[in-house]
DRENVOBA-801318 format. One record per atom (N, C-alpha, C): residue number from 0; atom name; x, y, z. Coordinates in nm, 4 decimals. Layout:
% DRENVOBA-801318
{NUM "CA" {X Y Z}}
...
This chain:
% DRENVOBA-801318
{0 "N" {10.9800 10.8457 8.9626}}
{0 "CA" {11.1316 10.8011 9.0196}}
{0 "C" {11.1290 10.6561 8.9738}}
{1 "N" {11.2124 10.5800 8.8680}}
{1 "CA" {11.1936 10.4831 8.7924}}
{1 "C" {11.2485 10.3740 8.9449}}
{2 "N" {11.1515 10.2333 8.9023}}
{2 "CA" {11.1835 10.1354 8.9833}}
{2 "C" {11.3191 10.0825 8.9708}}
{3 "N" {11.4087 10.0445 9.0812}}
{3 "CA" {11.5538 9.9620 9.0450}}
{3 "C" {11.5285 9.8504 9.0764}}
{4 "N" {11.5847 9.7551 8.9241}}
{4 "CA" {11.5435 9.6293 8.9400}}
{4 "C" {11.6055 9.5285 9.0472}}
{5 "N" {11.7447 9.6054 9.0861}}
{5 "CA" {11.8382 9.5224 9.1987}}
{5 "C" {11.7052 9.5584 9.3460}}
{6 "N" {11.6385 9.6703 9.3381}}
{6 "CA" {11.5454 9.6794 9.4590}}
{6 "C" {11.4516 9.5705 9.4603}}
{7 "N" {11.3870 9.5547 9.3607}}
{7 "CA" {11.2880 9.4833 9.3014}}
{7 "C" {11.3250 9.3156 9.3678}}
{8 "N" {11.4560 9.2941 9.3005}}
{8 "CA" {11.4929 9.1649 9.3595}}
{8 "C" {11.5150 9.1229 9.4806}}
{9 "N" {11.5811 9.2336 9.5700}}
{9 "CA" {11.6128 9.2289 9.6822}}
{9 "C" {11.4693 9.2369 9.7622}}
{10 "N" {11.3971 9.3027 9.7224}}
{10 "CA" {11.2705 9.2744 9.7953}}
{10 "C" {11.1954 9.1638 9.7835}}
{11 "N" {11.2022 9.1007 9.6629}}
{11 "CA" {11.1375 8.9834 9.6311}}
{11 "C" {11.2149 8.8983 9.7556}}
{12 "N" {11.3378 8.8449 9.7311}}
{12 "CA" {11.3931 8.8096 9.8113}}
{12 "C" {11.3792 8.7999 9.9919}}
{13 "N" {11.3501 8.9415 10.0137}}
{13 "CA" {11.3374 8.9521 10.1725}}
{13 "C" {11.1985 8.9416 10.1990}}
{14 "N" {11.1037 8.9506 10.1271}}
{14 "CA" {10.9350 8.9440 10.1353}}
{14 "C" {10.8941 8.8085 10.2227}}
{15 "N" {10.8349 8.8796 10.3345}}
{15 "CA" {10.7931 8.7335 10.3905}}
{15 "C" {10.6944 8.6526 10.2770}}
{16 "N" {10.6952 8.5218 10.2584}}
{16 "CA" {10.6332 8.4635 10.2038}}
{16 "C" {10.6940 8.4045 10.0670}}
{17 "N" {10.7831 8.4900 10.0244}}
{17 "CA" {10.8814 8.4824 9.9006}}
{17 "C" {10.9278 8.3801 9.8452}}
{18 "N" {10.9413 8.2562 9.9647}}
{18 "CA" {10.9858 8.1785 9.8652}}
{18 "C" {10.9521 8.0802 9.7584}}
{19 "N" {10.8407 8.1078 9.7000}}
{19 "CA" {10.7589 8.0329 9.6247}}
{19 "C" {10.8989 8.0931 9.4681}}
{20 "N" {10.9174 7.9757 9.4102}}
{20 "CA" {11.0055 7.9768 9.2971}}
{20 "C" {10.9669 8.0787 9.1766}}
{21 "N" {10.8368 8.0821 9.1804}}
{21 "CA" {10.8133 8.1566 9.0761}}
{21 "C" {10.8209 8.2982 9.1072}}
{22 "N" {10.8305 8.3520 9.1829}}
{22 "CA" {10.8534 8.5006 9.2161}}
{22 "C" {11.0042 8.5221 9.2340}}
{23 "N" {11.0896 8.4119 9.2295}}
{23 "CA" {11.2417 8.4447 9.2290}}
{23 "C" {11.2672 8.4717 9.0646}}
{24 "N" {11.2154 8.3965 8.9892}}
{24 "CA" {11.2012 8.4123 8.8115}}
{24 "C" {11.2704 8.5875 8.7937}}
{25 "N" {11.3197 8.5605 8.6726}}
{25 "CA" {11.3851 8.6982 8.6050}}
{25 "C" {11.2386 8.7731 8.5694}}
{26 "N" {11.1542 8.6747 8.5319}}
{26 "CA" {10.9984 8.7123 8.4478}}
{26 "C" {10.9439 8.8209 8.5583}}
{27 "N" {10.9485 8.7860 8.6848}}
{27 "CA" {10.8590 8.8839 8.8085}}
{27 "C" {10.9476 8.9621 8.8055}}
{28 "N" {11.0829 8.9819 8.8132}}
{28 "CA" {11.1407 9.1146 8.8358}}
{28 "C" {11.1279 9.2100 8.7262}}
{29 "N" {11.1250 9.1658 8.6210}}
{29 "CA" {11.0822 9.2537 8.4773}}
{29 "C" {10.9794 9.3366 8.4947}}
{30 "N" {10.8708 9.1824 8.5139}}
{30 "CA" {10.7004 9.2533 8.5194}}
{30 "C" {10.6884 9.3487 8.5975}}
{31 "N" {10.7583 9.3838 8.7408}}
{31 "CA" {10.7286 9.4488 8.8450}}
{31 "C" {10.8209 9.5964 8.7975}}
{32 "N" {10.9269 9.5458 8.7709}}
{32 "CA" {10.9941 9.7058 8.6920}}
{32 "C" {10.9134 9.7491 8.5725}}
{33 "N" {10.8563 9.6595 8.5028}}
{33 "CA" {10.7427 9.7233 8.3942}}
{33 "C" {10.6217 9.7873 8.4320}}
{34 "N" {10.5754 9.7354 8.5425}}
{34 "CA" {10.4538 9.7871 8.5845}}
{34 "C" {10.4553 9.9101 8.6607}}
{35 "N" {10.6139 9.9247 8.7602}}
{35 "CA" {10.6124 10.0322 8.8341}}
{35 "C" {10.7194 10.1371 8.7831}}
{36 "N" {10.7360 10.1467 8.6434}}
{36 "CA" {10.8472 10.2006 8.6062}}
{36 "C" {10.8568 10.3568 8.6770}}
{37 "N" {10.7283 10.3850 8.6484}}
{37 "CA" {10.7264 10.5433 8.6860}}
{37 "C" {10.6334 10.5820 8.8491}}
{38 "N" {10.5900 10.5102 8.8871}}
{38 "CA" {10.4852 10.5145 9.0057}}
{38 "C" {10.4442 10.4102 9.0790}}
{39 "N" {10.4272 10.3956 9.2060}}
{39 "CA" {10.3921 10.3093 9.2752}}
{39 "C" {10.2527 10.2185 9.2400}}
{40 "N" {10.2076 10.2691 9.1635}}
{40 "CA" {10.0236 10.2386 9.0892}}
{40 "C" {10.0665 10.2170 8.9672}}
{41 "N" {9.9765 10.0974 8.9352}}
{41 "CA" {9.9880 10.0422 8.7896}}
{41 "C" {9.8681 10.0252 8.7323}}
{42 "N" {9.8291 10.0657 8.6089}}
{42 "CA" {9.6645 10.0675 8.5652}}
{42 "C" {9.6804 9.9943 8.4251}}
{43 "N" {9.7956 9.9320 8.3959}}
{43 "CA" {9.8164 9.8762 8.3055}}
{43 "C" {9.6745 9.7518 8.2457}}
{44 "N" {9.6680 9.7627 8.1655}}
{44 "CA" {9.6055 9.6423 8.1022}}
{44 "C" {9.6554 9.4892 8.0863}}
{45 "N" {9.6175 9.3957 8.0971}}
{45 "CA" {9.6419 9.2751 8.0518}}
{45 "C" {9.7499 9.2610 7.8944}}
{46 "N" {9.6578 9.3294 7.8199}}
{46 "CA" {9.7067 9.3685 7.6570}}
{46 "C" {9.8313 9.3993 7.6632}}
{47 "N" {9.8168 9.5555 7.6997}}
{47 "CA" {9.9595 9.6296 7.7461}}
{47 "C" {10.0863 9.5653 7.8037}}
{48 "N" {10.0763 9.4888 7.9223}}
{48 "CA" {10.1548 9.4379 7.9801}}
{48 "C" {10.2405 9.2906 7.8952}}
{49 "N" {10.1214 9.2320 7.8045}}
{49 "CA" {10.1855 9.1250 7.7172}}
{49 "C" {10.2583 9.1812 7.5879}}
{50 "N" {10.1791 9.3008 7.5667}}
{50 "CA" {10.2795 9.3714 7.4548}}
{50 "C" {10.4472 9.4154 7.5005}}
{51 "N" {10.4684 9.4013 7.6411}}
{51 "CA" {10.6005 9.4431 7.7167}}
{51 "C" {10.6664 9.3099 7.6510}}
{52 "N" {10.6451 9.2022 7.6181}}
{52 "CA" {10.7370 9.0968 7.5805}}
{52 "C" {10.6974 8.9370 7.6982}}
{53 "N" {10.5863 8.9594 7.7195}}
{53 "CA" {10.5370 8.8417 7.8613}}
{53 "C" {10.4157 8.7859 7.7871}}
{54 "N" {10.4212 8.6658 7.8081}}
{54 "CA" {10.3142 8.5716 7.7751}}
{54 "C" {10.1703 8.6109 7.8766}}
{55 "N" {10.0496 8.6053 7.7867}}
{55 "CA" {9.9687 8.6092 7.8542}}
{55 "C" {9.9150 8.5325 8.0106}}
{56 "N" {10.0058 8.4187 7.9833}}
{56 "CA" {9.9480 8.3057 8.1118}}
{56 "C" {10.1064 8.3639 8.2228}}
{57 "N" {10.1894 8.3988 8.1567}}
{57 "CA" {10.2686 8.4285 8.2667}}
{57 "C" {10.2340 8.5546 8.3575}}
{58 "N" {10.2081 8.6563 8.2957}}
{58 "CA" {10.1531 8.7745 8.3339}}
{58 "C" {10.0364 8.7541 8.4646}}
{59 "N" {9.9607 8.6635 8.4077}}
{59 "CA" {9.8153 8.5924 8.5145}}
{59 "C" {9.8642 8.5607 8.6337}}
{60 "N" {9.9746 8.4663 8.6136}}
{60 "CA" {9.9959 8.3788 8.7165}}
{60 "C" {10.1309 8.4540 8.8154}}
{61 "N" {10.1780 8.5595 8.7381}}
{61 "CA" {10.2887 8.6439 8.8267}}
{61 "C" {10.1806 8.7403 8.9018}}
{62 "N" {10.1222 8.8097 8.8451}}
{62 "CA" {9.9970 8.9066 8.9015}}
{62 "C" {9.9035 8.8022 9.0350}}
{63 "N" {9.8686 8.6860 9.0002}}
{63 "CA" {9.8394 8.6211 9.1303}}
{63 "C" {9.9310 8.5914 9.2341}}
{64 "N" {10.0493 8.5670 9.2347}}
{64 "CA" {10.1396 8.5310 9.2932}}
{64 "C" {10.1662 8.6736 9.3688}}
{65 "N" {10.1750 8.7673 9.3252}}
{65 "CA" {10.2393 8.9049 9.3594}}
{65 "C" {10.1049 8.9116 9.5074}}
{66 "N" {9.9821 8.9176 9.4613}}
{66 "CA" {9.8781 8.9723 9.5255}}
{66 "C" {9.8782 8.8507 9.6655}}
{67 "N" {9.9036 8.7157 9.6058}}
{67 "CA" {9.8702 8.6146 9.7066}}
{67 "C" {9.9807 8.6736 9.8188}}
{68 "N" {10.1102 8.6954 9.7856}}
{68 "CA" {10.2194 8.7309 9.8955}}
{68 "C" {10.1932 8.8546 9.9287}}
{69 "N" {10.1371 8.9199 9.8987}}
{69 "CA" {10.0931 9.0872 9.9696}}
{69 "C" {10.2188 9.1663 9.9235}}
{70 "N" {10.3122 9.1405 9.8137}}
{70 "CA" {10.4107 9.2448 9.7255}}
{70 "C" {10.3427 9.3581 9.6648}}
{71 "N" {10.2082 9.3053 9.5959}}
{71 "CA" {10.1100 9.4173 9.5193}}
{71 "C" {9.9816 9.3800 9.5720}}
{72 "N" {9.9135 9.5095 9.5951}}
{72 "CA" {9.7642 9.5312 9.6345}}
{72 "C" {9.7020 9.5435 9.5022}}
{73 "N" {9.5825 9.4673 9.4831}}
{73 "CA" {9.4998 9.4885 9.3883}}
{73 "C" {9.3584 9.5232 9.4152}}
{74 "N" {9.3189 9.6205 9.3337}}
{74 "CA" {9.1851 9.6855 9.3416}}
{74 "C" {9.1104 9.6621 9.2313}}
{75 "N" {9.0202 9.6075 9.1591}}
{75 "CA" {8.9263 9.5512 9.0979}}
{75 "C" {8.8886 9.6801 9.0419}}
{76 "N" {8.8830 9.6839 8.8980}}
{76 "CA" {8.8593 9.7943 8.8196}}
{76 "C" {8.6859 9.7756 8.7307}}
{77 "N" {8.6367 9.8483 8.7662}}
{77 "CA" {8.4623 9.8457 8.6820}}
{77 "C" {8.4357 9.9237 8.5898}}
{78 "N" {8.4796 9.8303 8.4581}}
{78 "CA" {8.4734 9.9051 8.3726}}
{78 "C" {8.6099 9.9777 8.3038}}
{79 "N" {8.7071 9.9056 8.3899}}
{79 "CA" {8.8429 9.9873 8.3192}}
{79 "C" {8.9501 9.8740 8.3726}}
{80 "N" {9.0724 9.8873 8.3292}}
{80 "CA" {9.1838 9.7888 8.4524}}
{80 "C" {9.2044 9.8076 8.5885}}
{81 "N" {9.2060 9.6760 8.6205}}
{81 "CA" {9.2319 9.6755 8.7571}}
{81 "C" {9.3506 9.7881 8.8091}}
{82 "N" {9.3566 9.8254 8.9524}}
{82 "CA" {9.4791 9.9004 8.9712}}
{82 "C" {9.5532 9.8048 9.0873}}
{83 "N" {9.7048 9.8129 9.0365}}
{83 "CA" {9.8177 9.7813 9.1168}}
{83 "C" {9.8536 9.8171 9.1858}}
{84 "N" {9.8734 9.8500 9.3284}}
{84 "CA" {9.9733 9.8870 9.3953}}
{84 "C" {10.0914 9.8293 9.4507}}
{85 "N" {10.2071 9.8784 9.4497}}
{85 "CA" {10.3442 9.8137 9.4925}}
{85 "C" {10.3509 9.8533 9.6398}}
{86 "N" {10.3650 9.7313 9.7189}}
{86 "CA" {10.3510 9.7529 9.8535}}
{86 "C" {10.4927 9.7320 9.9118}}
{87 "N" {10.6034 9.7350 9.8460}}
{87 "CA" {10.7434 9.7535 9.9019}}
{87 "C" {10.7992 9.8616 9.9046}}
{88 "N" {10.8735 9.9431 10.0288}}
{88 "CA" {10.9095 10.0509 10.0359}}
{88 "C" {11.0024 10.1053 9.9165}}
{89 "N" {10.9971 10.2252 9.8490}}
{89 "CA" {11.0687 10.2726 9.7754}}
{89 "C" {11.1957 10.3601 9.8257}}
{90 "N" {11.2836 10.3455 9.7789}}
{90 "CA" {11.4127 10.4163 9.8337}}
{90 "C" {11.4116 10.5218 9.7857}}
{91 "N" {11.4363 10.6338 9.9017}}
{91 "CA" {11.4392 10.7498 9.8394}}
{91 "C" {11.5735 10.8440 9.8181}}
{92 "N" {11.6040 10.9500 9.7096}}
{92 "CA" {11.7185 10.9517 9.7027}}
{92 "C" {11.7778 11.0465 9.7834}}
């Protein structure tokens, strides 16, 4: 089920510790929407995320912020891309 950008925006605003300005940016919402378009897990590498229209610096900054605030969990990949898990609840139809 695709993730709803409005749900992402609401979760960012409601999440504890989300007062940081960088997480309220449209890029944060768009990045989460790209990463979790089809599932609650993302294995995309940095190159594929930058190919989606983000600068490398923006992706790195936002991924760190997502992990630091607990919106996304990071599992380091050994010889493969890192795995990111979305920690916000998904609305069920």
